[in-house]
N, CA, C and O atoms as a Tripos MOL2 file, in Angstrom:
@<TRIPOS>MOLECULE
protein
  280   279    70     0     0
PROTEIN
NO_CHARGES

@<TRIPOS>ATOM
      1 N          80.8510  105.6500   85.5580 N.3       1 UNK1
      2 CA         81.1910  104.5240   85.0140 C.3       1 UNK1
      3 C          79.9750  103.9680   84.9650 C.2       1 UNK1
      4 O          78.9010  104.2190   85.5130 O.2       1 UNK1
      5 N          80.4330  102.9880   84.0360 N.am      2 UNK2
      6 CA         79.1540  101.9110   83.7620 C.3       2 UNK2
      7 C          78.6190  101.0910   84.7610 C.2       2 UNK2
      8 O          77.5460  100.5060   84.6180 O.2       2 UNK2
      9 N          79.4270  101.0060   85.9310 N.am      3 UNK3
     10 CA         78.9990   99.9230   87.1220 C.3       3 UNK3
     11 C          78.6680  100.5710   87.8270 C.2       3 UNK3
     12 O          78.3390   99.8690   88.7830 O.2       3 UNK3
     13 N          78.4030  102.1730   88.1880 N.am      4 UNK4
     14 CA         78.2030  102.4520   89.6090 C.3       4 UNK4
     15 C          76.4930  102.3860   89.9580 C.2       4 UNK4
     16 O          75.6010  103.0120   89.3870 O.2       4 UNK4
     17 N          76.3770  101.4480   91.0470 N.am      5 UNK5
     18 CA         75.1340  101.6690   91.1800 C.3       5 UNK5
     19 C          74.4500  100.4730   90.7730 C.2       5 UNK5
     20 O          73.3490  100.2190   91.2610 O.2       5 UNK5
     21 N          75.0500   99.6200   89.8300 N.am      6 UNK6
     22 CA         74.9850   98.3280   89.3650 C.3       6 UNK6
     23 C          74.5940   97.2610   90.1990 C.2       6 UNK6
     24 O          75.1140   97.3990   91.3060 O.2       6 UNK6
     25 N          73.6910   95.9670   90.0970 N.am      7 UNK7
     26 CA         72.9550   95.1660   90.8890 C.3       7 UNK7
     27 C          73.8540   93.7910   90.1570 C.2       7 UNK7
     28 O          73.6640   94.1140   88.9850 O.2       7 UNK7
     29 N          74.5270   92.7520   90.0830 N.am      8 UNK8
     30 CA         75.3900   91.9340   89.4060 C.3       8 UNK8
     31 C          74.6360   90.4960   89.8660 C.2       8 UNK8
     32 O          73.9270   90.5460   90.8710 O.2       8 UNK8
     33 N          74.7720   89.2690   89.1790 N.am      9 UNK9
     34 CA         74.3230   88.2950   89.5530 C.3       9 UNK9
     35 C          75.6560   87.4740   89.0810 C.2       9 UNK9
     36 O          76.1470   87.6350   87.9640 O.2       9 UNK9
     37 N          76.2970   86.3890   90.2650 N.am     10 UNK10
     38 CA         77.3730   85.8560   89.7840 C.3      10 UNK10
     39 C          77.3190   84.1940   90.3280 C.2      10 UNK10
     40 O          77.2820   83.7820   91.4870 O.2      10 UNK10
     41 N          77.3260   83.5750   89.2940 N.am     11 UNK11
     42 CA         77.2160   81.8240   89.8360 C.3      11 UNK11
     43 C          78.5940   81.5940   89.7960 C.2      11 UNK11
     44 O          79.4400   82.2970   89.2440 O.2      11 UNK11
     45 N          78.7940   80.3120   90.5680 N.am     12 UNK12
     46 CA         79.9460   80.0110   90.7040 C.3      12 UNK12
     47 C          80.9710   80.3860   91.7730 C.2      12 UNK12
     48 O          82.1280   80.0170   91.9740 O.2      12 UNK12
     49 N          80.1420   81.2570   92.4010 N.am     13 UNK13
     50 CA         81.3530   82.3490   93.4330 C.3      13 UNK13
     51 C          81.9070   81.3690   94.2430 C.2      13 UNK13
     52 O          82.8450   81.9350   94.8050 O.2      13 UNK13
     53 N          81.8580   80.2640   94.6030 N.am     14 UNK14
     54 CA         82.4170   79.4910   95.5530 C.3      14 UNK14
     55 C          83.5660   78.3980   95.3580 C.2      14 UNK14
     56 O          84.1470   77.5260   96.0040 O.2      14 UNK14
     57 N          83.5460   79.0060   93.9880 N.am     15 UNK15
     58 CA         85.0410   78.1450   92.9320 C.3      15 UNK15
     59 C          86.1200   79.2730   93.1150 C.2      15 UNK15
     60 O          86.1040   80.4820   93.3480 O.2      15 UNK15
     61 N          86.7580   78.6150   92.9680 N.am     16 UNK16
     62 CA         88.1850   79.5360   93.0030 C.3      16 UNK16
     63 C          88.1370   80.5040   91.9760 C.2      16 UNK16
     64 O          88.3940   81.6500   92.3480 O.2      16 UNK16
     65 N          87.7960   80.2950   90.4250 N.am     17 UNK17
     66 CA         87.7690   81.2960   89.6010 C.3      17 UNK17
     67 C          86.5600   82.0480   89.8800 C.2      17 UNK17
     68 O          86.5720   83.1670   89.3660 O.2      17 UNK17
     69 N          85.6830   81.8030   90.4420 N.am     18 UNK18
     70 CA         84.3770   82.4840   90.9140 C.3      18 UNK18
     71 C          85.0630   84.0060   92.0240 C.2      18 UNK18
     72 O          84.8360   85.2160   92.0050 O.2      18 UNK18
     73 N          85.8930   83.1660   92.8230 N.am     19 UNK19
     74 CA         86.0860   83.9450   94.1320 C.3      19 UNK19
     75 C          86.9940   84.8700   93.4200 C.2      19 UNK19
     76 O          86.9850   86.0800   93.6490 O.2      19 UNK19
     77 N          87.8140   84.2850   92.5170 N.am     20 UNK20
     78 CA         88.8340   85.7230   91.9910 C.3      20 UNK20
     79 C          87.7670   86.6340   91.5740 C.2      20 UNK20
     80 O          87.5380   87.7300   92.0850 O.2      20 UNK20
     81 N          86.9380   85.9220   90.3010 N.am     21 UNK21
     82 CA         86.0790   87.1200   89.9120 C.3      21 UNK21
     83 C          85.5510   88.3170   91.0550 C.2      21 UNK21
     84 O          85.4820   89.5310   90.8610 O.2      21 UNK21
     85 N          85.2160   87.5750   92.2630 N.am     22 UNK22
     86 CA         84.5610   88.2250   93.3180 C.3      22 UNK22
     87 C          85.4100   89.2700   93.4520 C.2      22 UNK22
     88 O          85.1430   90.4150   93.0870 O.2      22 UNK22
     89 N          86.3710   88.9440   93.9350 N.am     23 UNK23
     90 CA         87.5610   90.0050   94.5490 C.3      23 UNK23
     91 C          87.7410   91.0050   93.7890 C.2      23 UNK23
     92 O          87.7480   92.1420   94.2600 O.2      23 UNK23
     93 N          87.9740   90.6940   92.0550 N.am     24 UNK24
     94 CA         88.5130   91.5620   91.1010 C.3      24 UNK24
     95 C          87.2690   92.5300   91.2040 C.2      24 UNK24
     96 O          87.6810   93.6770   91.3730 O.2      24 UNK24
     97 N          85.6650   92.4560   91.1520 N.am     25 UNK25
     98 CA         84.8320   92.9690   91.0510 C.3      25 UNK25
     99 C          84.7960   94.1850   92.2320 C.2      25 UNK25
    100 O          84.6710   95.4100   92.2130 O.2      25 UNK25
    101 N          84.9610   93.2350   93.1770 N.am     26 UNK26
    102 CA         85.3270   94.4770   94.6070 C.3      26 UNK26
    103 C          85.9060   95.4300   94.9170 C.2      26 UNK26
    104 O          85.5290   96.4260   95.5350 O.2      26 UNK26
    105 N          87.1770   95.0760   94.3570 N.am     27 UNK27
    106 CA         87.9310   95.6190   94.5740 C.3      27 UNK27
    107 C          88.4660   97.0430   93.6440 C.2      27 UNK27
    108 O          88.8230   98.0910   94.1820 O.2      27 UNK27
    109 N          88.4270   96.8050   92.1200 N.am     28 UNK28
    110 CA         88.3180   97.6890   91.2440 C.3      28 UNK28
    111 C          86.6670   98.2720   90.7750 C.2      28 UNK28
    112 O          86.5350   99.0330   89.8160 O.2      28 UNK28
    113 N          85.7790   97.9100   91.3940 N.am     29 UNK29
    114 CA         84.5180   98.7170   91.2700 C.3      29 UNK29
    115 C          83.7760   98.9060   92.5550 C.2      29 UNK29
    116 O          82.7550   98.2650   92.8000 O.2      29 UNK29
    117 N          84.3740   99.9300   93.5100 N.am     30 UNK30
    118 CA         83.3970   99.6560   94.6440 C.3      30 UNK30
    119 C          82.6650  100.4920   94.7150 C.2      30 UNK30
    120 O          82.4760  100.8910   95.8640 O.2      30 UNK30
    121 N          81.9770  101.1100   93.7360 N.am     31 UNK31
    122 CA         80.6580  101.5670   93.5770 C.3      31 UNK31
    123 C          79.3900  100.5610   93.2810 C.2      31 UNK31
    124 O          78.2000  100.7970   93.4900 O.2      31 UNK31
    125 N          79.8920   99.5620   92.8220 N.am     32 UNK32
    126 CA         78.6380   98.3650   92.6740 C.3      32 UNK32
    127 C          78.2770   98.3810   94.0710 C.2      32 UNK32
    128 O          78.9610   98.4360   95.0930 O.2      32 UNK32
    129 N          76.5890   98.2990   93.7910 N.am     33 UNK33
    130 CA         75.7600   98.2830   94.9950 C.3      33 UNK33
    131 C          75.4500   96.9850   95.8590 C.2      33 UNK33
    132 O          75.3390   96.8980   97.0810 O.2      33 UNK33
    133 N          75.3530   96.1010   94.9820 N.am     34 UNK34
    134 CA         75.1050   94.6800   95.3850 C.3      34 UNK34
    135 C          75.4830   93.5060   94.4430 C.2      34 UNK34
    136 O          75.2290   93.6740   93.2510 O.2      34 UNK34
    137 N          76.0230   92.4110   94.8020 N.am     35 UNK35
    138 CA         76.3100   91.5430   94.2510 C.3      35 UNK35
    139 C          75.8330   90.2830   94.4290 C.2      35 UNK35
    140 O          76.5580   89.6100   95.1620 O.2      35 UNK35
    141 N          74.7840   89.6810   93.9800 N.am     36 UNK36
    142 CA         73.8830   88.2680   94.1950 C.3      36 UNK36
    143 C          74.5260   86.7490   93.9440 C.2      36 UNK36
    144 O          74.6800   86.3620   92.7860 O.2      36 UNK36
    145 N          74.8850   85.9230   95.0460 N.am     37 UNK37
    146 CA         76.0100   84.8770   94.4380 C.3      37 UNK37
    147 C          74.9400   83.6020   95.2970 C.2      37 UNK37
    148 O          74.7500   83.3760   96.4920 O.2      37 UNK37
    149 N          74.4670   83.0400   94.1810 N.am     38 UNK38
    150 CA         73.3450   82.0990   94.7250 C.3      38 UNK38
    151 C          74.4860   80.3580   94.8430 C.2      38 UNK38
    152 O          75.0850   79.7050   93.9880 O.2      38 UNK38
    153 N          74.3180   80.2170   96.2220 N.am     39 UNK39
    154 CA         75.2070   78.9950   96.6940 C.3      39 UNK39
    155 C          74.0900   78.3030   97.2180 C.2      39 UNK39
    156 O          72.9240   78.5920   97.4850 O.2      39 UNK39
    157 N          74.9540   77.0980   97.2970 N.am     40 UNK40
    158 CA         74.0510   75.5250   97.7510 C.3      40 UNK40
    159 C          73.8470   75.5320   99.1190 C.2      40 UNK40
    160 O          74.7810   76.1080   99.6770 O.2      40 UNK40
    161 N          72.9890   75.1200   99.8980 N.am     41 UNK41
    162 CA         72.4390   75.4100  101.0100 C.3      41 UNK41
    163 C          73.6850   74.5130  102.3520 C.2      41 UNK41
    164 O          73.5880   74.6170  103.5740 O.2      41 UNK41
    165 N          74.7710   73.6790  101.5580 N.am     42 UNK42
    166 CA         76.0260   73.0300  102.1410 C.3      42 UNK42
    167 C          76.7740   74.0060  101.9500 C.2      42 UNK42
    168 O          77.6350   73.8790  102.8200 O.2      42 UNK42
    169 N          77.0560   75.1230  101.2260 N.am     43 UNK43
    170 CA         78.4420   75.8210  101.1810 C.3      43 UNK43
    171 C          78.2580   77.0930  102.2040 C.2      43 UNK43
    172 O          77.4400   78.0130  102.2450 O.2      43 UNK43
    173 N          79.0150   76.8480  102.7450 N.am     44 UNK44
    174 CA         79.5190   78.2460  104.1290 C.3      44 UNK44
    175 C          80.4320   79.4510  103.2620 C.2      44 UNK44
    176 O          81.6010   79.5130  102.8830 O.2      44 UNK44
    177 N          79.3180   80.3020  103.1730 N.am     45 UNK45
    178 CA         79.9690   81.5760  102.4580 C.3      45 UNK45
    179 C          80.8870   82.2720  102.9880 C.2      45 UNK45
    180 O          81.7880   82.8890  102.4210 O.2      45 UNK45
    181 N          80.5810   82.1420  104.5090 N.am     46 UNK46
    182 CA         81.1980   83.3670  105.5510 C.3      46 UNK46
    183 C          82.8780   83.0010  105.5830 C.2      46 UNK46
    184 O          83.6820   83.8440  105.9810 O.2      46 UNK46
    185 N          83.2210   81.9210  105.2110 N.am     47 UNK47
    186 CA         84.2270   81.2990  105.1930 C.3      47 UNK47
    187 C          84.9490   81.9210  103.8050 C.2      47 UNK47
    188 O          86.1800   81.9380  103.8000 O.2      47 UNK47
    189 N          84.3740   82.3300  102.8650 N.am     48 UNK48
    190 CA         85.0880   82.9290  101.8480 C.3      48 UNK48
    191 C          85.8840   83.9990  101.8830 C.2      48 UNK48
    192 O          86.9230   84.2670  101.2790 O.2      48 UNK48
    193 N          85.1310   84.6820  102.8240 N.am     49 UNK49
    194 CA         85.8780   85.8480  102.9690 C.3      49 UNK49
    195 C          87.2570   85.7730  104.0930 C.2      49 UNK49
    196 O          88.1650   86.5920  103.9480 O.2      49 UNK49
    197 N          87.3040   85.0300  104.8870 N.am     50 UNK50
    198 CA         88.4850   84.3080  105.8450 C.3      50 UNK50
    199 C          89.5770   84.2710  104.6180 C.2      50 UNK50
    200 O          90.6470   84.5620  105.1530 O.2      50 UNK50
    201 N          89.7840   84.0620  103.3060 N.am     51 UNK51
    202 CA         90.4570   83.6860  102.8880 C.3      51 UNK51
    203 C          91.5620   84.8460  102.7390 C.2      51 UNK51
    204 O          91.2140   86.0050  102.9610 O.2      51 UNK51
    205 N          92.9310   84.5460  102.3540 N.am     52 UNK52
    206 CA         94.0040   85.5510  101.8740 C.3      52 UNK52
    207 C          93.4660   86.1350  100.4110 C.2      52 UNK52
    208 O          94.2390   86.9040   99.8380 O.2      52 UNK52
    209 N          92.8120   85.9770  100.0770 N.am     53 UNK53
    210 CA         92.1440   86.3190   98.5530 C.3      53 UNK53
    211 C          91.5220   87.9520   98.7040 C.2      53 UNK53
    212 O          91.6100   89.0010   98.0660 O.2      53 UNK53
    213 N          90.9170   87.5140   99.8250 N.am     54 UNK54
    214 CA         90.3270   89.3300  100.0680 C.3      54 UNK54
    215 C          90.7250   90.4390  101.1760 C.2      54 UNK54
    216 O          90.1220   91.4020  101.6500 O.2      54 UNK54
    217 N          92.1290   89.8270  101.3970 N.am     55 UNK55
    218 CA         92.7870   90.7810  102.3830 C.3      55 UNK55
    219 C          93.0040   92.1460  101.7190 C.2      55 UNK55
    220 O          92.9450   93.0110  102.5920 O.2      55 UNK55
    221 N          93.2600   92.7290  100.3640 N.am     56 UNK56
    222 CA         93.2400   93.4280   99.5650 C.3      56 UNK56
    223 C          91.8540   94.6030  100.1310 C.2      56 UNK56
    224 O          91.6810   95.6950  100.6740 O.2      56 UNK56
    225 N          91.0630   93.3560   99.4940 N.am     57 UNK57
    226 CA         89.4450   94.5730   99.2440 C.3      57 UNK57
    227 C          89.0290   94.6670  101.0530 C.2      57 UNK57
    228 O          88.2390   95.5310  101.4350 O.2      57 UNK57
    229 N          89.5730   93.8220  101.8970 N.am     58 UNK58
    230 CA         89.3180   94.1240  103.5100 C.3      58 UNK58
    231 C          90.1890   95.8750  103.7980 C.2      58 UNK58
    232 O          89.7610   96.8950  104.3370 O.2      58 UNK58
    233 N          91.0240   95.6770  103.3950 N.am     59 UNK59
    234 CA         92.0210   97.1130  103.6940 C.3      59 UNK59
    235 C          91.2890   98.2300  102.8690 C.2      59 UNK59
    236 O          91.3420   99.3400  103.4000 O.2      59 UNK59
    237 N          90.5690   98.1500  101.5890 N.am     60 UNK60
    238 CA         90.4450   99.1170  101.0330 C.3      60 UNK60
    239 C          88.5940   99.6080  101.5900 C.2      60 UNK60
    240 O          88.1730  100.7610  101.6860 O.2      60 UNK60
    241 N          87.6850   98.1120  101.9130 N.am     61 UNK61
    242 CA         86.6850   98.5000  102.1170 C.3      61 UNK61
    243 C          86.2840   97.7590  103.1470 C.2      61 UNK61
    244 O          85.6260   96.8490  102.6430 O.2      61 UNK61
    245 N          86.3080   97.6070  104.4980 N.am     62 UNK62
    246 CA         85.9840   96.5470  105.5070 C.3      62 UNK62
    247 C          84.5260   96.3980  105.8260 C.2      62 UNK62
    248 O          84.2430   95.7690  106.8450 O.2      62 UNK62
    249 N          83.6540   96.8480  105.1540 N.am     63 UNK63
    250 CA         82.2490   96.5680  104.7980 C.3      63 UNK63
    251 C          82.0980   95.8220  103.2630 C.2      63 UNK63
    252 O          81.0030   95.6070  102.7430 O.2      63 UNK63
    253 N          82.8770   95.6140  102.8950 N.am     64 UNK64
    254 CA         82.4630   94.9460  101.3140 C.3      64 UNK64
    255 C          81.3560   93.9330  101.3860 C.2      64 UNK64
    256 O          80.4580   93.8680  100.5460 O.2      64 UNK64
    257 N          81.4860   92.9910  102.6380 N.am     65 UNK65
    258 CA         80.7010   91.7410  102.8350 C.3      65 UNK65
    259 C          79.1280   92.1720  102.7380 C.2      65 UNK65
    260 O          78.3650   91.3850  102.1790 O.2      65 UNK65
    261 N          78.5490   93.5720  103.3410 N.am     66 UNK66
    262 CA         77.3550   93.6770  103.3170 C.3      66 UNK66
    263 C          76.8050   94.1500  101.8970 C.2      66 UNK66
    264 O          75.6190   94.4680  101.8060 O.2      66 UNK66
    265 N          77.8470   94.2140  100.5250 N.am     67 UNK67
    266 CA         77.3570   94.0810   99.1540 C.3      67 UNK67
    267 C          77.0860   92.7260   98.6590 C.2      67 UNK67
    268 O          76.5250   92.4290   97.6040 O.2      67 UNK67
    269 N          77.5770   91.9130   99.5970 N.am     68 UNK68
    270 CA         77.7010   90.5300   98.7690 C.3      68 UNK68
    271 C          76.1280   89.7330   99.5720 C.2      68 UNK68
    272 O          76.1090   89.5390  100.7870 O.2      68 UNK68
    273 N          74.7550   89.3020   98.5420 N.am     69 UNK69
    274 CA         73.6920   88.5840   99.1930 C.3      69 UNK69
    275 C          74.3260   87.2560   98.6100 C.2      69 UNK69
    276 O          75.0130   87.2150   97.5890 O.2      69 UNK69
    277 N          73.9970   86.1840   99.4030 N.am     70 UNK70
    278 CA         74.3130   84.7780   99.5970 C.3      70 UNK70
    279 C          72.8760   84.0440   98.7810 C.2      70 UNK70
    280 O          72.7570   82.8200   98.7230 O.2      70 UNK70
@<TRIPOS>BOND
     1     1     2 1
     2     2     3 1
     3     3     4 2
     4     3     5 am
     5     5     6 1
     6     6     7 1
     7     7     8 2
     8     7     9 am
     9     9    10 1
    10    10    11 1
    11    11    12 2
    12    11    13 am
    13    13    14 1
    14    14    15 1
    15    15    16 2
    16    15    17 am
    17    17    18 1
    18    18    19 1
    19    19    20 2
    20    19    21 am
    21    21    22 1
    22    22    23 1
    23    23    24 2
    24    23    25 am
    25    25    26 1
    26    26    27 1
    27    27    28 2
    28    27    29 am
    29    29    30 1
    30    30    31 1
    31    31    32 2
    32    31    33 am
    33    33    34 1
    34    34    35 1
    35    35    36 2
    36    35    37 am
    37    37    38 1
    38    38    39 1
    39    39    40 2
    40    39    41 am
    41    41    42 1
    42    42    43 1
    43    43    44 2
    44    43    45 am
    45    45    46 1
    46    46    47 1
    47    47    48 2
    48    47    49 am
    49    49    50 1
    50    50    51 1
    51    51    52 2
    52    51    53 am
    53    53    54 1
    54    54    55 1
    55    55    56 2
    56    55    57 am
    57    57    58 1
    58    58    59 1
    59    59    60 2
    60    59    61 am
    61    61    62 1
    62    62    63 1
    63    63    64 2
    64    63    65 am
    65    65    66 1
    66    66    67 1
    67    67    68 2
    68    67    69 am
    69    69    70 1
    70    70    71 1
    71    71    72 2
    72    71    73 am
    73    73    74 1
    74    74    75 1
    75    75    76 2
    76    75    77 am
    77    77    78 1
    78    78    79 1
    79    79    80 2
    80    79    81 am
    81    81    82 1
    82    82    83 1
    83    83    84 2
    84    83    85 am
    85    85    86 1
    86    86    87 1
    87    87    88 2
    88    87    89 am
    89    89    90 1
    90    90    91 1
    91    91    92 2
    92    91    93 am
    93    93    94 1
    94    94    95 1
    95    95    96 2
    96    95    97 am
    97    97    98 1
    98    98    99 1
    99    99   100 2
   100    99   101 am
   101   101   102 1
   102   102   103 1
   103   103   104 2
   104   103   105 am
   105   105   106 1
   106   106   107 1
   107   107   108 2
   108   107   109 am
   109   109   110 1
   110   110   111 1
   111   111   112 2
   112   111   113 am
   113   113   114 1
   114   114   115 1
   115   115   116 2
   116   115   117 am
   117   117   118 1
   118   118   119 1
   119   119   120 2
   120   119   121 am
   121   121   122 1
   122   122   123 1
   123   123   124 2
   124   123   125 am
   125   125   126 1
   126   126   127 1
   127   127   128 2
   128   127   129 am
   129   129   130 1
   130   130   131 1
   131   131   132 2
   132   131   133 am
   133   133   134 1
   134   134   135 1
   135   135   136 2
   136   135   137 am
   137   137   138 1
   138   138   139 1
   139   139   140 2
   140   139   141 am
   141   141   142 1
   142   142   143 1
   143   143   144 2
   144   143   145 am
   145   145   146 1
   146   146   147 1
   147   147   148 2
   148   147   149 am
   149   149   150 1
   150   150   151 1
   151   151   152 2
   152   151   153 am
   153   153   154 1
   154   154   155 1
   155   155   156 2
   156   155   157 am
   157   157   158 1
   158   158   159 1
   159   159   160 2
   160   159   161 am
   161   161   162 1
   162   162   163 1
   163   163   164 2
   164   163   165 am
   165   165   166 1
   166   166   167 1
   167   167   168 2
   168   167   169 am
   169   169   170 1
   170   170   171 1
   171   171   172 2
   172   171   173 am
   173   173   174 1
   174   174   175 1
   175   175   176 2
   176   175   177 am
   177   177   178 1
   178   178   179 1
   179   179   180 2
   180   179   181 am
   181   181   182 1
   182   182   183 1
   183   183   184 2
   184   183   185 am
   185   185   186 1
   186   186   187 1
   187   187   188 2
   188   187   189 am
   189   189   190 1
   190   190   191 1
   191   191   192 2
   192   191   193 am
   193   193   194 1
   194   194   195 1
   195   195   196 2
   196   195   197 am
   197   197   198 1
   198   198   199 1
   199   199   200 2
   200   199   201 am
   201   201   202 1
   202   202   203 1
   203   203   204 2
   204   203   205 am
   205   205   206 1
   206   206   207 1
   207   207   208 2
   208   207   209 am
   209   209   210 1
   210   210   211 1
   211   211   212 2
   212   211   213 am
   213   213   214 1
   214   214   215 1
   215   215   216 2
   216   215   217 am
   217   217   218 1
   218   218   219 1
   219   219   220 2
   220   219   221 am
   221   221   222 1
   222   222   223 1
   223   223   224 2
   224   223   225 am
   225   225   226 1
   226   226   227 1
   227   227   228 2
   228   227   229 am
   229   229   230 1
   230   230   231 1
   231   231   232 2
   232   231   233 am
   233   233   234 1
   234   234   235 1
   235   235   236 2
   236   235   237 am
   237   237   238 1
   238   238   239 1
   239   239   240 2
   240   239   241 am
   241   241   242 1
   242   242   243 1
   243   243   244 2
   244   243   245 am
   245   245   246 1
   246   246   247 1
   247   247   248 2
   248   247   249 am
   249   249   250 1
   250   250   251 1
   251   251   252 2
   252   251   253 am
   253   253   254 1
   254   254   255 1
   255   255   256 2
   256   255   257 am
   257   257   258 1
   258   258   259 1
   259   259   260 2
   260   259   261 am
   261   261   262 1
   262   262   263 1
   263   263   264 2
   264   263   265 am
   265   265   266 1
   266   266   267 1
   267   267   268 2
   268   267   269 am
   269   269   270 1
   270   270   271 1
   271   271   272 2
   272   271   273 am
   273   273   274 1
   274   274   275 1
   275   275   276 2
   276   275   277 am
   277   277   278 1
   278   278   279 1
   279   279   280 2
@<TRIPOS>SUBSTRUCTURE
     1 UNK1         2 RESIDUE 1 A UNK
     2 UNK2         6 RESIDUE 1 A UNK
     3 UNK3        10 RESIDUE 1 A UNK
     4 UNK4        14 RESIDUE 1 A UNK
     5 UNK5        18 RESIDUE 1 A UNK
     6 UNK6        22 RESIDUE 1 A UNK
     7 UNK7        26 RESIDUE 1 A UNK
     8 UNK8        30 RESIDUE 1 A UNK
     9 UNK9        34 RESIDUE 1 A UNK
    10 UNK10       38 RESIDUE 1 A UNK
    11 UNK11       42 RESIDUE 1 A UNK
    12 UNK12       46 RESIDUE 1 A UNK
    13 UNK13       50 RESIDUE 1 A UNK
    14 UNK14       54 RESIDUE 1 A UNK
    15 UNK15       58 RESIDUE 1 A UNK
    16 UNK16       62 RESIDUE 1 A UNK
    17 UNK17       66 RESIDUE 1 A UNK
    18 UNK18       70 RESIDUE 1 A UNK
    19 UNK19       74 RESIDUE 1 A UNK
    20 UNK20       78 RESIDUE 1 A UNK
    21 UNK21       82 RESIDUE 1 A UNK
    22 UNK22       86 RESIDUE 1 A UNK
    23 UNK23       90 RESIDUE 1 A UNK
    24 UNK24       94 RESIDUE 1 A UNK
    25 UNK25       98 RESIDUE 1 A UNK
    26 UNK26      102 RESIDUE 1 A UNK
    27 UNK27      106 RESIDUE 1 A UNK
    28 UNK28      110 RESIDUE 1 A UNK
    29 UNK29      114 RESIDUE 1 A UNK
    30 UNK30      118 RESIDUE 1 A UNK
    31 UNK31      122 RESIDUE 1 A UNK
    32 UNK32      126 RESIDUE 1 A UNK
    33 UNK33      130 RESIDUE 1 A UNK
    34 UNK34      134 RESIDUE 1 A UNK
    35 UNK35      138 RESIDUE 1 A UNK
    36 UNK36      142 RESIDUE 1 A UNK
    37 UNK37      146 RESIDUE 1 A UNK
    38 UNK38      150 RESIDUE 1 A UNK
    39 UNK39      154 RESIDUE 1 A UNK
    40 UNK40      158 RESIDUE 1 A UNK
    41 UNK41      162 RESIDUE 1 A UNK
    42 UNK42      166 RESIDUE 1 A UNK
    43 UNK43      170 RESIDUE 1 A UNK
    44 UNK44      174 RESIDUE 1 A UNK
    45 UNK45      178 RESIDUE 1 A UNK
    46 UNK46      182 RESIDUE 1 A UNK
    47 UNK47      186 RESIDUE 1 A UNK
    48 UNK48      190 RESIDUE 1 A UNK
    49 UNK49      194 RESIDUE 1 A UNK
    50 UNK50      198 RESIDUE 1 A UNK
    51 UNK51      202 RESIDUE 1 A UNK
    52 UNK52      206 RESIDUE 1 A UNK
    53 UNK53      210 RESIDUE 1 A UNK
    54 UNK54      214 RESIDUE 1 A UNK
    55 UNK55      218 RESIDUE 1 A UNK
    56 UNK56      222 RESIDUE 1 A UNK
    57 UNK57      226 RESIDUE 1 A UNK
    58 UNK58      230 RESIDUE 1 A UNK
    59 UNK59      234 RESIDUE 1 A UNK
    60 UNK60      238 RESIDUE 1 A UNK
    61 UNK61      242 RESIDUE 1 A UNK
    62 UNK62      246 RESIDUE 1 A UNK
    63 UNK63      250 RESIDUE 1 A UNK
    64 UNK64      254 RESIDUE 1 A UNK
    65 UNK65      258 RESIDUE 1 A UNK
    66 UNK66      262 RESIDUE 1 A UNK
    67 UNK67      266 RESIDUE 1 A UNK
    68 UNK68      270 RESIDUE 1 A UNK
    69 UNK69      274 RESIDUE 1 A UNK
    70 UNK70      278 RESIDUE 1 A UNK
């Protein structure tokens, strides 16, 4: 596939549409190597994984957070 081993850069990943995009990429393309998500210093990126949105991704891959680099 085109996304195997790819590294992505996603802006706005702390907004709801950005979270939906991030979840969709992690769920549908598990072979993506890294996803870089620039965030402000005031944003708490760890709270993002605690939402219900990422429950399906957690069931598929419990180590999905290692792919995301804030």
